[in-house]
C-alpha positions, 0 to 999 in steps of 0.5 A, a space after each residue: 210610487 212603487 216599492 222599487 221607486 220608494 227604495 230608490 228615493 230612500 237610497 238617494 236621501 240616505 246618500 245625501 245624509 251620509 255625505 253630510 257626515 263624511 261617508 257614502 250611502 253604501 256605508 249605511 245598511 238599509 233594513 226594510 221593516 216588513 211588519 204587517 206587510 205580505 210576502 209578495 210585497 217583501 219579495 218585490 222589495 228584495 227584487 228591487 235590491 233589499 238585502 236585509 229585512 226586519 221583523 218586530 214579531 217572532 210570529 211574523 218571521 215564522 209565518 213568512 220565513 219559508 215564503 220569502 226569497 233569500 234575504 238576511 232576517 233581523 229581529 228588531 222588536 222586543 223579544 221575549 225569552 220564551 220565544 228565542 228558540 223559535 228564531 235563533 236559527 233564522 235571523 242573522 242579528 237580534 237588535 233589541 237585547 235589553 236585559 242580561 236574562 235575554 242575552 243568556 237565553 239567546 246564548 243558551 239557544 245558540 249553543 244548542 244550535 252550535 252557532 254564535 248569534 250577533 246581537 245589538 244592545 238596545 239603549 233607551 237614551 230618552 228614557 221613555 217609559 213606553 220603550 224598551 232598552 237599558 239606560 246609557 249608564 247601564 250600557 257598560 255593565 251590560 256589555 261586561 256581563 254579556 261578555 263574561 257569561 254568554 260565549 255564543 253571543 257576539 255584540 255587534 253594536 248598539 240600537 236605539 229608537 228615538 222619541 217620535 218628534 214632529 221635527 226630526 231635528 229634535 231627535 238628534 240629541 238622543 242619536 248623538 248620545 248613543 253614538 258617543 256610547 258606540 264610539 266609547 265601548 267599540 274600542 274595547 278589545 275582545 273577540 266577542 265584541 266587534 262593533 259594526 252596527 249603530 242601528 238608529 233611524 226609521 222612516 220619520 228620522 233616518 236622515 238625522 240619525 245618519 247625520 248623527 252617526 247611524 250606519 243601519 236604518 230601519 225603514 218600513 212605511 217609506 218603502 211599503 206605505 202605511 200599515 193596515 193594522 186591521 189585518 
């Protein structure tokens, strides 16, 4: 199928999953993950209705930024502190904040550009050694520390990457755990804590993630096809 047909199909599945959790498909933001996909493919997706794209690597944002049609950019991969300066004025949100040190660097660069950066805190609910993110137990302290020390950072919610499972249902428990945190800490009354996004679910498990409460899914392969890692 074409990119446009794939997007239409995903939106249909998104709507079905949202209905199961008492919501509409319009309540779920689809972020197209463009890692290793070229500018022509990305622009085709935008023409087919994609409003938000997610990149894993800073270098790919730098390479593509001036050649992609108007769109909201998200940094969804692990971000090193020494690379924050390159994308601070280019992305609308950073999904993968997994340390106070990183949050403080984002704050420093945001001050320099006179902006407030939206972030998500990455929670590793499965405690996989191969993935970044804080533990569920560390989430409350991380939120408190960022609010106390990062005046130019606004916490918009949480993000997680569940373990890859042959049966996506097996990932549900990890999504549900992060949803509980989202509901708990989203009640905090603070001007720079405005929970709007629960970023959970990728091509293989986004339907389960939505059913568990996700309202932002990050989908790449199901839109663009398999990536060519030989590039």
